[in-house]
ROPALUM-136650 format. One record per residue (C-alpha): z, y, x; residue in three letters. Coordinates in pm, whole numbers, padded with zeros to 5 digits, always signed. Example, Ala and Ser with C-alpha at 12.3 -4.5 7.8 and 13.67 -1.06 7.14 Angstrom:
// residues 2
+00780-00450+01230ALA/+00714-00106+01367SER/
// end
This chain:
// residues 402
+07811-03501-00881MET/+07955-03175-00806THR/+07724-02862-00690SER/+07882-02940-00322ALA/+07731-03236-00332ASP/+07418-03182-00477SER/+07115-03270-00231PRO/+06949-02939-00237GLN/+07213-02761-00073LYS/+07111-02863+00285PRO/+06787-02753+00212LEU/+06910-02437+00081ARG/+07124-02378+00396GLU/+06826-02411+00614LYS/+06599-02184+00423LEU/+06884-01946+00431ARG/+06928-02005+00825GLY/+06543-01924+00820LEU/+06591-01578+00691ARG/+06525-01336+00923THR/+06567-00964+00921ALA/+06197-00927+00917ALA/+06192-01080+00566PHE/+06328-00734+00407GLY/+06501-00677+00153ALA/+06419-00744-00271ASP/+06455-00444-00501PRO/+06812-00402-00663ALA/+06989-00124-00864GLY/+06785+00209-00968GLU/+06523+00081-00745ARG/+06461-00238-00953MET/+06497-00007-01253GLU/+06236+00201-01187ARG/+06045-00095-01137ILE/+06097-00253-01458ARG/+05990+00101-01654ARG/+05631+00127-01482SER/+05311+00020-01677PRO/+05215-00200-01416ASN/+05543-00424-01399PHE/+05489-00704-01688ALA/+05618-01045-01791ASP/+05836-00991-01473GLY/+05614-00884-01194VAL/+05318-00623-01105PHE/+05019-00698-01263GLN/+04639-00610-01144ASN/+04413-00372-01263PRO/+04199-00689-01330GLU/+04312-01029-01325GLY/+04245-01220-00989THR/+04091-01577-00977ARG/+04322-01827-00730ALA/+04555-01591-00542ALA/+04764-01862-00554ARG/+04522-02208-00449PRO/+04571-02511-00617SER/+04644-02807-00419PRO/+04228-02949-00415LYS/+04125-02613-00290SER/+04368-02586-00052THR/+04292-02908+00147SER/+03944-02816+00098SER/+04072-02456+00324LEU/+04266-02654+00594LEU/+03956-02876+00605LYS/+03757-02622+00728THR/+04016-02411+00893TYR/+04104-02679+01128PHE/+03740-02822+01191ARG/+03691-02781+01588LYS/+03333-02627+01571ASP/+03479-02398+01297GLU/+03776-02286+01496ARG/+03564-02162+01796VAL/+03391-01916+01559LEU/+03676-01737+01444ARG/+03768-01583+01793ALA/+03615-01393+02024PRO/+03442-01560+02347ALA/+03541-01313+02565GLY/+03812-01029+02613THR/+03735-00740+02302VAL/+03643-00403+02476PRO/+03985-00153+02393VAL/+03936+00203+02436HIS/+04174+00311+02709ALA/+04314+00627+02519THR/+04582+00848+02627THR/+04804+01114+02484LEU/+04606+01365+02649ALA/+04304+01200+02388ASP/+04492+01295+02117ILE/+04698+01566+02185LYS/+04438+01817+02128GLU/+04329+01896+01734PRO/+04032+01789+01647PRO/+03777+02075+01683ALA/+03669+01959+01304SER/+04003+01897+01126GLY/+03950+01549+01113LEU/+03973+01301+01380ARG/+04035+00905+01310LEU/+04193+00612+01545THR/+04134+00315+01465TRP/+04441+00076+01649MET/+04312-00271+01543GLY/+04320-00453+01202HIS/+04421-00183+00898SER/+04600+00044+01195SER/+04443+00373+01172VAL/+04616+00730+01316LEU/+04513+00990+01104ALA/+04463+01348+01200GLU/+04364+01590+00907ILE/+04432+01954+00859ASP/+04710+02003+01106GLY/+04894+01665+01008SER/+04903+01339+01122ARG/+04941+01024+00914VAL/+04993+00663+01059LEU/+04829+00412+00810PHE/+05000+00073+00840ASP/+05145+00039+01155PRO/+05132-00315+01307VAL/+05245-00310+01674TRP/+05363-00660+01726SER/+05216-00923+01884GLU/+05186-01170+01585ARG/+05183-01104+01210CYS/+05488-01281+01129SER/+05842-01283+01063PRO/+05899-01517+01394PHE/+05790-01397+01752ASP/+05695-01778+01844PHE/+05462-01858+01527ALA/+05198-01708+01267GLY/+04843-01510+01384PRO/+04818-01359+01721LYS/+04635-01044+01799ARG/+04319-01119+01975LEU/+04334-00819+02166HIS/+04610-00598+02306PRO/+04771-00271+02111VAL/+04488+00012+02232PRO/+04793+00250+02288VAL/+05173+00212+02298PRO/+05340+00321+01998LEU/+05576+00594+02153ALA/+05255+00752+02312SER/+05121+00836+01977LEU/+05305+01175+01983GLY/+05447+01346+01657ASP/+05366+01146+01329ILE/+05418+01361+00973ASP/+05410+01040+00759VAL/+05378+00685+00789VAL/+05190+00508+00503VAL/+05219+00179+00392ILE/+04960-00032+00166SER/+05189-00321+00097HIS/+05493-00579+00244ASP/+05254-00808+00379HIS/+05311-00893+00755TYR/+05025-00781+00869ASP/+05072-00426+00734HIS/+05433-00404+00712LEU/+05587-00449+01040ASP/+05942-00473+01094MET/+05976-00393+01480PRO/+05696-00094+01424SER/+05904+00058+01174ILE/+06245-00002+01342ARG/+06032+00221+01614ALA/+05913+00480+01382LEU/+06283+00584+01276LYS/+06295+00777+01599ALA/+06043+00952+01541SER/+06129+01146+01233GLY/+05862+01079+00996ALA/+05843+01048+00644LEU/+05712+00702+00515PHE/+05488+00681+00190ALA/+05559+00344+00022VAL/+05413+00167-00291PRO/+05736+00069-00547LEU/+05973-00131-00409GLY/+05843-00193-00080VAL/+06137+00128+00018GLY/+06398-00198-00008ALA/+06244-00327+00317HIS/+06272+00021+00482LEU/+06611+00054+00414GLU/+06747-00278+00487HIS/+06536-00221+00868TRP/+06728+00124+00916GLY/+06533+00424+00727ILE/+06735+00675+00531PRO/+06640+00676+00166GLU/+06632+01048+00230SER/+06311+01005+00437ARG/+06107+00780+00206ILE/+05900+00845-00054ARG/+05834+00559-00338GLU/+05516+00605-00552LEU/+05400+00386-00855ASP/+05009+00405-00848TRP/+04839+00735-00970ASN/+05169+00923-00842GLU/+05139+01168-00551SER/+05409+01358-00359THR/+05324+01629-00127GLU/+05410+01616+00321VAL/+05306+01833+00513ALA/+05065+01992+00355GLY/+04889+01727+00249LEU/+04929+01531-00088THR/+04919+01141-00082LEU/+04869+00989-00376THR/+04923+00621-00434ALA/+04598+00505-00600THR/+04546+00115-00766PRO/+04418-00182-00549ALA/+04374-00546-00691ARG/+04609-00778-00475HIS/+04977-00923-00460PHE/+05264-00832-00247CYS/+05577-01090-00083GLY/+05739-01167+00271ARG/+06052-01342+00172GLY/+06040-01744+00075LEU/+06070-01664-00331ARG/+05807-01389-00327ASN/+05904-01249-00644GLN/+05625-01022-00643GLN/+05881-00699-00712HIS/+05695-00452-00477THR/+05368-00294-00568LEU/+05040-00290-00368TRP/+04831+00025-00325ALA/+04525+00220-00161SER/+04582+00562-00083TRP/+04416+00916-00125ALA/+04460+01171+00106VAL/+04378+01562+00028ALA/+04432+01838+00268GLY/+04299+02181+00250PRO/+03972+02113+00380GLU/+03930+01724+00408HIS/+03972+01426+00180ARG/+04035+01056+00325ILE/+04088+00727+00137PHE/+04263+00406+00277HIS/+04219+00072+00079SER/+04505-00129+00200GLY/+04437-00503+00102ASP/+04203-00498-00215THR/+03921-00719-00399GLY/+03664-00522-00507TYR/+03723-00361-00907PHE/+03573-00091-01121GLU/+03853+00103-01093GLY/+03738+00257-00772PHE/+03465+00445-00946LYS/+03759+00612-01131ASP/+03952+00665-00796ILE/+03682+00866-00680GLY/+03612+01057-00956ALA/+03962+01198-00926VAL/+04016+01196-00574HIS/+03700+01229-00386GLY/+03493+01230-00288PRO/+03575+01144+00049PHE/+03522+01272+00420ASP/+03570+00939+00592ALA/+03699+00588+00425THR/+03885+00320+00560MET/+03751-00024+00365ILE/+03902-00372+00396GLN/+03588-00559+00486ILE/+03731-00880+00652GLY/+03976-01235+00563ALA/+03799-01262+00287TYR/+03712-01619+00107SER/+03546-01771-00163PRO/+03945-01929-00174HIS/+04058-01651-00281TRP/+03748-01408-00435PRO/+03930-01146-00610ASP/+04219-01006-00323ILE/+04009-00931-00047HIS/+03653-00779-00004MET/+03342-00890+00213THR/+03159-00610+00398PRO/+02928-00545+00069GLU/+03192-00527-00134GLU/+03372-00313+00074GLY/+03028-00096+00093MET/+03011-00113-00309ARG/+03379+00058-00274THR/+03279+00342-00048HIS/+02938+00424-00243LEU/+03193+00394-00563ASP/+03482+00662-00413LEU/+03156+00874-00347GLN/+03000+00906-00671GLY/+02765+00613-00622GLY/+02629+00850-00340SER/+02578+00751+00040PRO/+02829+01029+00127HIS/+03067+01030+00430GLY/+03158+00800+00698VAL/+03291+00416+00657MET/+03505+00304+00857LEU/+03545-00057+00815PRO/+03917-00236+00904ILE/+04134-00503+00840HIS/+03909-00741+01077TRP/+03858-00826+01430GLY/+04275-00812+01552THR/+04391-01114+01371PHE/+04242-01451+01280ASN/+04325-01453+00914LEU/+04051-01643+00741ALA/+03809-01923+00784PRO/+03477-01678+00810HIS/+03369-01627+01166PRO/+03501-01363+01393TRP/+03199-01134+01422ASP/+03078-01166+01087GLU/+03291-00854+00884PRO/+03116-00667+01172GLY/+02756-00813+01145GLU/+02785-00780+00753GLY/+02884-00403+00698THR/+02613-00296+00954VAL/+02347-00517+00767THR/+02543-00349+00391ALA/+02508+00022+00542ALA/+02171-00040+00639ALA/+02056-00152+00273LYS/+02260+00133+00113ALA/+02173+00414+00364GLY/+02487+00479+00432ALA/+02685+00645+00739ALA/+02918+00403+00903ILE/+03161+00460+01235ALA/+03221+00143+01489LEU/+03412+00230+01689PRO/+03617-00034+01941CYS/+04019-00048+01932PRO/+04148+00294+02006GLY/+03853+00516+02013GLU/+03906+00851+01864PRO/+03613+00989+01618PHE/+03531+01274+01393GLU/+03418+01174+01136PRO/+03243+01522+00983THR/+03105+01554+01367SER/+02678+01492+01402GLN/+02754+01149+01583SER/+03024+00873+01549VAL/+03070+00568+01750PRO/+02741+00345+01646SER/+02754+00040+01907THR/+02884-00314+01781PRO/+03089-00361+02055TRP/+03186-00694+01930TRP/+02874-00862+02010ARG/+02909-00857+02349GLY/+03221-01075+02307VAL/+03107-01264+01988ALA/+03050-01675+02021VAL/+02689-01730+01982ARG/+02585-01939+01649ARG/+02292-02166+01718PRO/+01975-02043+01584GLY/+02131-01698+01525ALA/+01932-01390+01573GLN/+02184-01187+01669THR/+02073-00797+01847PRO/+02165-00690+02173ALA/+02521-00628+02241ALA/+02384-00244+02333SER/+02187-00195+02045ALA/+02338+00137+01825THR/+02321+00127+01478VAL/+02126+00406+01310THR/+02322+00566+01062SER/+02258+00847+00829PRO/+02355+01223+00927VAL/+02687+01309+00800VAL/+02667+01467+00466VAL/+02950+01772+00461GLN/+03061+01872+00111LYS/+03015+02260+00053GLU/+03353+02262-00030THR/+03601+01958+00047ALA/+03894+02030-00087ALA/+03800+02205-00420SER/+03517+01967-00505ALA/
// end
């Protein structure tokens, strides 16, 4: 049989036909050579700081997961019962610089606009209706985008944690091309951006513990415990990262996607403490225990980053916007409230689009999701209007020199 007669050819052609621009591009040339030189790249793939269990589930665990995921009574719990409240933020709300020098606006999932010491940073912008390579399939938004991308105003730097579709969104990246912003990304991710039209000169591609200076800020790609991939082959040739951002007066941290690991203590010792941390607390499951954190692990990470003390404010992210795991929709929020109370830590609970200043004397504290979550039989959920009592925010004496 000749290669032309191979029964695999029609399948390959079909798969190739499904490949849209959203799949991005694989690293090649000098970019791939740099990846091979990375101390975090071995045996042909990027390695985690600690090993992971079941990042690629076995057939048995996959079968168990699917049974749970498609069970009718479970499906009902994984979405809000009513309309998710979205703050009616306008450009006027975020046009004036924050009085404290630091303001965060959670746009849903892991997308956050951070205004820090006169500069504006946009983390993991996903403005599409679905986090998918296709506009007709894949996880769909559970609430609208709070602010149109074009209404955000000037952006100095766009920071990407890794190349999964719920963090790296091709339409959003293409829309941001006109903004003139720089893009700070982990190793290999620049190949996707160039494929989508972002000039190489506007891309800062970093390995773990490498830094770049942008608009008066120091951005450092710090380790995370996760994986990558958005193409059919999923070669694991792009890195994943968390990010530490330091300005003259303030410091913030964005976890990206990660499982808990002891290295957060080291990150905190070098780059912290932080005025605010943005920590992933949703889309966890026993089927992938080491690549996403539970709310309890998220709080532990926040404390590790702060040297073990409940310093600064934690903003829970990576929840509420897309249905990506079998847990109930409101469980990450409730779990974070419980973990914060136990730790004596300050948390911010803005609804999507609600700006707040982490170093002010008060931050959003109403568990907004309680008014639209599905009531579980026997569950004792506090009233939707009840506020969460958080400790007064403790500010550093000299944030930039600590």
